[in-house]
C-alpha positions as CSV (number, residue, x, y, z in Angstrom):
1,M,1.5,-17.4,-3.4
2,K,3.7,-16.9,-1.0
3,R,2.1,-17.4,3.0
4,I,3.8,-14.2,4.5
5,C,3.7,-13.4,8.8
6,I,4.3,-10.1,9.6
7,L,5.6,-8.7,12.9
8,G,5.1,-5.4,13.5
9,A,1.8,-5.2,11.4
10,T,0.1,-1.9,13.1
11,G,3.4,-0.2,12.8
12,S,3.7,2.0,9.3
13,I,5.7,-0.5,7.3
14,G,3.8,-3.5,8.6
15,Q,0.6,-1.6,7.5
16,Q,1.7,-0.8,3.9
17,A,2.9,-4.5,3.8
18,C,-0.8,-5.3,4.7
19,D,-2.3,-3.3,2.0
20,L,0.1,-4.6,-0.3
21,A,-1.1,-8.1,0.3
22,L,-4.5,-7.0,-0.1
23,E,-3.8,-5.1,-3.6
24,H,-2.4,-8.3,-4.9
25,P,-4.2,-11.6,-3.5
26,D,-2.8,-13.5,-6.3
27,Q,0.5,-13.2,-5.0
28,F,0.3,-13.0,-1.3
29,K,-1.7,-14.6,1.8
30,I,-1.1,-13.4,5.2
31,V,-1.2,-16.2,7.5
32,G,-0.1,-14.4,10.5
33,A,0.8,-10.9,12.2
34,S,1.4,-9.8,15.4
35,G,0.8,-6.1,16.6
36,H,2.1,-4.2,20.3
37,S,0.0,-0.9,19.9
38,R,-3.5,-0.5,18.2
39,F,-3.6,-4.3,18.3
40,E,-7.5,-3.8,18.4
41,T,-6.6,-3.2,14.4
42,L,-5.6,-6.5,13.8
43,E,-8.5,-8.5,15.3
44,K,-10.9,-6.5,12.4
45,K,-8.7,-8.1,9.6
46,A,-8.9,-11.7,8.2
47,I,-5.5,-13.2,9.0
48,P,-5.6,-16.7,11.0
49,H,-3.5,-16.1,13.2
50,L,-2.3,-13.1,15.7
51,L,-0.1,-12.7,18.2
52,D,-0.6,-9.9,20.8
53,T,2.6,-8.9,22.0
54,R,1.5,-7.2,25.0
55,D,1.6,-10.0,26.8
56,N,3.3,-13.4,27.6
57,F,4.2,-15.3,24.1
58,D,5.6,-18.1,22.3
59,L,7.2,-16.7,19.3
60,K,8.6,-20.0,18.1
61,H,4.9,-21.9,18.6
62,F,3.4,-18.6,16.9
63,L,5.6,-19.3,13.6
64,Q,5.0,-23.5,13.7
65,Q,1.1,-22.2,13.3
66,C,1.5,-20.0,11.0
67,R,3.5,-22.3,8.7
68,P,4.9,-18.8,6.3
69,D,7.2,-18.9,3.5
70,I,8.7,-15.5,4.3
71,V,8.7,-13.3,7.8
72,L,8.7,-9.2,7.5
73,N,9.8,-8.0,10.8
74,A,8.7,-4.6,10.8
75,I,9.0,-4.2,14.0
76,S,10.4,-0.6,15.3
77,G,13.3,0.1,17.5
78,F,16.1,-2.5,19.6
79,V,13.5,-5.1,20.5
80,G,13.0,-6.2,17.1
81,L,16.5,-7.9,17.1
82,E,15.4,-10.5,19.4
83,Y,12.4,-11.3,17.1
84,S,14.9,-11.5,14.1
85,W,17.2,-13.8,16.1
86,Q,14.1,-16.1,16.8
87,V,12.8,-16.0,12.9
88,A,16.5,-17.1,11.8
89,E,16.6,-20.0,14.4
90,Q,13.6,-21.5,12.3
91,G,15.3,-21.1,9.0
92,I,12.3,-19.1,7.8
93,P,13.4,-16.4,4.9
94,L,13.4,-12.8,6.5
95,A,12.2,-10.0,5.0
96,L,14.1,-6.8,7.5
97,A,12.7,-3.3,7.8
98,N,14.0,-3.8,11.1
99,K,17.1,-1.8,10.7
100,E,18.4,-2.5,14.7
101,T,18.9,-6.3,13.5
102,L,22.2,-5.2,10.9
103,V,23.0,-2.6,13.2
104,C,23.3,-3.8,16.9
105,G,23.4,-7.6,15.8
106,G,26.0,-7.0,13.5
107,K,28.2,-9.7,12.8
108,L,27.2,-11.9,15.1
109,F,22.9,-11.8,13.8
110,L,24.4,-12.4,10.2
111,S,26.7,-15.5,11.6
112,H,23.5,-16.8,13.4
113,A,21.5,-16.5,10.1
114,Q,24.1,-18.3,8.3
115,K,24.5,-21.2,10.8
116,H,20.5,-21.5,10.2
117,K,20.4,-21.4,6.8
118,T,18.3,-18.3,6.7
119,P,17.8,-15.9,3.7
120,L,17.6,-12.3,4.3
121,Y,16.2,-9.5,2.0
122,P,16.9,-5.8,3.2
123,V,13.8,-3.9,3.4
124,D,15.2,-0.5,4.3
125,S,15.3,1.3,1.0
126,E,19.1,2.9,0.9
127,L,20.3,-1.2,2.0
128,S,17.6,-2.4,-0.5
129,A,18.7,-0.3,-3.1
130,V,22.3,-1.0,-2.9
131,W,21.3,-4.8,-2.9
132,Q,19.3,-4.4,-5.9
133,C,22.8,-2.9,-7.7
134,L,24.8,-5.7,-6.7
135,S,22.4,-8.0,-8.4
136,S,25.3,-7.4,-11.1
137,N,28.5,-8.1,-9.5
138,P,29.6,-9.3,-6.2
139,P,30.8,-6.8,-3.2
140,K,34.6,-7.4,-3.7
141,Y,33.7,-5.2,-7.0
142,I,32.5,-2.5,-4.9
143,Q,34.3,0.9,-5.1
144,K,31.9,3.4,-3.1
145,I,28.9,3.2,-1.8
146,Y,27.0,6.4,-1.6
147,L,24.3,6.5,0.8
148,T,21.9,9.0,-0.2
149,A,19.7,11.5,2.2
150,S,17.1,13.9,1.9
151,G,18.6,16.3,4.6
152,G,15.1,16.1,6.5
153,P,12.8,19.8,7.0
154,F,15.9,21.9,7.9
155,L,18.1,21.5,5.1
156,E,18.0,25.0,4.0
157,R,17.6,26.3,7.7
158,E,20.1,27.7,9.7
159,N,19.3,27.6,13.3
160,T,17.7,24.4,14.8
161,K,17.7,25.7,18.3
162,S,14.0,26.2,18.1
163,V,12.2,24.3,16.2
164,S,8.5,22.7,17.2
165,K,8.0,19.2,17.2
166,K,5.5,19.7,14.5
167,E,8.0,20.9,12.0
168,V,10.3,18.1,13.2
169,L,7.9,15.4,11.9
170,S,7.2,17.7,8.7
171,H,9.3,15.0,6.4
172,P,9.5,17.2,2.7
173,T,9.5,13.7,0.7
174,W,8.5,10.9,2.9
175,N,5.6,9.4,4.6
176,M,7.1,7.8,7.6
177,G,6.3,6.6,11.7
178,E,7.4,9.4,14.1
179,K,10.7,8.0,15.1
180,I,11.9,7.2,11.7
181,T,11.0,10.9,10.6
182,I,12.8,12.4,13.6
183,D,15.5,10.1,13.0
184,S,15.6,11.7,9.3
185,A,15.5,14.8,10.3
186,T,18.9,14.8,12.6
187,L,20.4,12.2,9.8
188,A,20.6,9.3,12.6
189,N,18.7,7.5,10.0
190,K,21.8,8.1,8.0
191,C,24.1,6.6,11.0
192,L,22.0,3.8,11.1
193,E,21.9,2.6,8.0
194,F,25.8,3.4,7.6
195,F,26.0,0.7,10.1
196,E,23.6,-1.7,8.5
197,I,25.8,-1.8,5.3
198,L,29.0,-1.9,6.7
199,H,27.7,-5.4,8.4
200,F,25.9,-6.9,5.6
201,L,28.2,-6.3,2.9
202,G,30.8,-6.5,5.4
203,A,32.3,-3.4,3.9
204,Q,34.9,-1.0,5.4
205,K,34.2,2.9,6.6
206,E,36.4,4.0,4.3
207,Q,33.8,2.5,1.2
208,I,30.7,4.3,2.4
209,Q,29.7,7.9,1.6
210,I,26.8,9.9,2.5
211,I,25.5,12.6,0.4
212,I,22.5,14.7,-0.2
213,H,19.8,14.3,-2.2
214,P,16.9,16.6,-1.8
215,Q,14.4,14.5,-3.9
216,S,14.7,11.3,-2.6
217,I,14.5,9.3,-5.8
218,V,18.4,7.8,-6.1
219,H,17.9,5.9,-2.8
220,S,22.0,5.1,-3.4
221,L,24.5,4.6,-5.5
222,V,27.4,1.7,-6.3
223,Q,30.4,2.8,-7.8
224,W,32.8,-0.3,-8.9
225,K,36.1,-0.5,-9.3
226,D,36.1,0.3,-12.8
227,N,34.3,3.6,-12.1
228,S,31.5,2.8,-13.4
229,M,28.4,3.5,-11.3
230,L,24.7,2.0,-10.6
231,A,21.8,3.6,-9.1
232,Q,18.4,2.7,-8.2
233,L,15.6,5.1,-8.6
234,S,12.1,5.1,-7.8
235,P,9.3,7.6,-5.9
236,P,10.0,7.9,-2.2
237,D,7.4,5.3,-1.6
238,M,8.5,2.0,0.8
239,K,6.1,0.0,-0.8
240,F,8.8,-0.8,-3.4
241,C,11.2,-2.2,-1.2
242,I,8.9,-4.2,0.8
243,L,7.3,-5.8,-2.4
244,F,10.5,-6.2,-4.1
245,A,11.7,-8.1,-0.4
246,L,8.9,-10.2,-0.1
247,N,8.9,-11.6,-3.9
248,Y,12.7,-11.7,-4.5
249,P,14.3,-12.4,-6.5
250,K,10.6,-11.9,-8.8
251,R,9.4,-8.5,-9.8
252,I,5.6,-8.0,-10.3
253,T,3.5,-5.7,-12.2
254,N,1.7,-3.4,-9.4
255,N,-0.2,0.1,-9.1
256,L,3.1,2.2,-7.4
257,P,3.7,5.1,-9.1
258,S,6.5,5.4,-11.9
259,L,8.9,8.1,-12.2
260,D,8.1,11.1,-15.0
261,F,11.5,11.9,-16.9
262,K,9.7,15.1,-18.1
263,N,9.6,16.6,-14.9
264,L,13.0,14.8,-12.9
265,N,15.4,17.5,-11.4
266,L,18.0,15.7,-9.6
267,N,20.6,17.2,-7.1
268,F,23.5,16.1,-4.9
269,R,25.7,18.1,-2.5
270,M,27.7,16.4,0.6
271,P,26.4,16.8,3.7
272,D,27.3,19.9,6.3
273,D,28.1,18.1,9.9
274,K,27.7,21.2,11.6
275,K,24.1,21.9,10.1
276,F,23.8,17.7,10.8
277,P,26.6,16.8,13.9
278,M,24.9,13.5,14.2
279,L,26.9,12.6,11.3
280,Q,30.4,13.5,13.7
281,I,29.0,10.4,15.7
282,L,31.0,8.2,12.5
283,E,34.5,9.7,13.5
284,F,34.0,7.8,16.4
285,Y,34.0,4.3,14.6
286,K,36.5,2.0,13.3
287,N,35.9,-1.2,11.2
288,S,36.7,-3.5,14.5
289,D,33.8,-1.5,17.0
290,D,30.8,-4.0,17.6
291,W,30.0,-2.1,20.4
292,L,29.7,1.5,19.3
293,P,26.3,1.1,16.6
294,I,24.5,-0.6,19.5
295,V,25.6,2.4,21.8
296,F,24.7,4.7,19.3
297,N,21.3,3.2,18.4
298,A,20.4,2.5,22.0
299,A,21.6,6.6,23.2
300,N,19.6,7.8,20.0
301,E,16.3,6.2,20.8
302,V,16.1,7.5,24.4
303,A,17.2,10.8,23.6
304,R,14.5,10.7,20.5
305,N,11.8,9.6,23.0
306,A,12.8,12.3,25.2
307,F,12.5,14.8,22.6
308,L,8.9,13.3,21.5
309,E,7.8,13.5,25.2
310,D,8.6,17.6,25.6
311,R,11.8,16.5,27.7
312,I,14.6,18.1,25.4
313,S,14.8,19.9,22.3
314,F,15.5,19.0,19.0
315,S,19.7,20.1,19.1
316,D,19.7,18.1,22.5
317,I,19.6,14.8,20.6
318,A,22.5,15.0,18.8
319,H,24.5,16.1,21.7
320,I,23.5,13.9,24.3
321,V,24.0,10.7,22.0
322,Q,27.9,12.4,21.7
323,K,28.1,12.5,25.7
324,T,27.3,8.7,25.7
325,L,29.4,7.6,23.1
326,Q,32.2,9.3,24.5
327,D,31.5,7.9,28.5
328,T,31.4,4.9,26.9
329,S,34.6,2.2,27.1
330,P,35.0,0.0,24.2
331,Q,34.4,-3.6,24.5
332,E,34.4,-6.9,22.5
333,I,30.5,-8.7,21.8
334,H,30.3,-12.2,22.3
335,S,26.7,-13.1,22.3
336,L,23.1,-11.8,21.6
337,D,23.2,-11.6,26.3
338,E,26.0,-9.3,25.7
339,I,24.4,-7.5,23.0
340,Q,21.1,-6.7,25.0
341,D,23.3,-6.2,28.1
342,L,25.3,-3.3,26.5
343,D,22.1,-1.7,25.3
344,A,20.2,-1.6,28.8
345,R,23.6,-0.1,30.4
346,T,23.5,2.6,27.8
347,R,20.3,3.1,28.1
348,E,20.5,3.9,32.0
349,K,23.5,6.0,30.9
350,T,21.8,8.0,28.5
351,T,18.8,8.7,30.8
352,S,20.7,9.6,33.4
353,L,21.6,12.7,30.9
354,L,18.8,14.0,30.2
355,P,17.2,17.0,32.6
């Protein structure tokens, strides 16, 4: 039985992980959980150790109390990077649902984890799919990685200038939290996953292709140097990725839905970067640009939150992120402090661009 600590247990991924632990009591025991918003919901659960991150806290001491076999970082946003950093210092296997750890931490975080011999297990659906495909061959044999995107609620819609918040939050295939649902509509999530793959695998920009796949069944494809391909398929449910990461390398019987090939109709197309201008931002990126993913993430978080607060329109999100990137000078990144400093300065700059 694995002892699990869930950071961000009150969010969408964290709650699903709690559900999985309850569904598989012979496999998992939650020995610790942290929460920020809705912390009171954790107090109703039979979890031995709880961490309220609304107050001052000592994560190292909390982990020492929990003594977990694996930590799931399900915290949303840039703040999750520091949690991952501290977990990695303890050498505890880390299941990563927090995109920003790899997006912003990049090579620095991976070097930090390697220094402390901390195993990393991706939970994000596309990165998990690529990771699973790599079980047969190492990354050096990769020719191309295809990241699939559903296209969100506006795939067939020409004009998105006046869309409502309700429309944006109505994803056609996935059931997710507000922030990731908006990122799926703008395709900012694909940009983040693009950076995740670059850092996690040490891939090159030219090796990654984003494609539209409205059914959200094929989560990623890997094309090898011999032109053969492997793909990972499953219904659009994050529990598949969570369960695989928490139980790696084993696979266990579960109650998750299986695909019905009698009713399966899959199609793919290239994305239109005029309809999804967020993708144009990837043209800014050069393979040595450690600073750009940090700036992109911070600007997107500020713009996305401004949309949620009704301060800007949906179509303004990509424009504000682009403007922030254009106004930022390239710079080298050497430490976690420098990452955090660039993040803070970017948020200030992006906020100044808001109406």
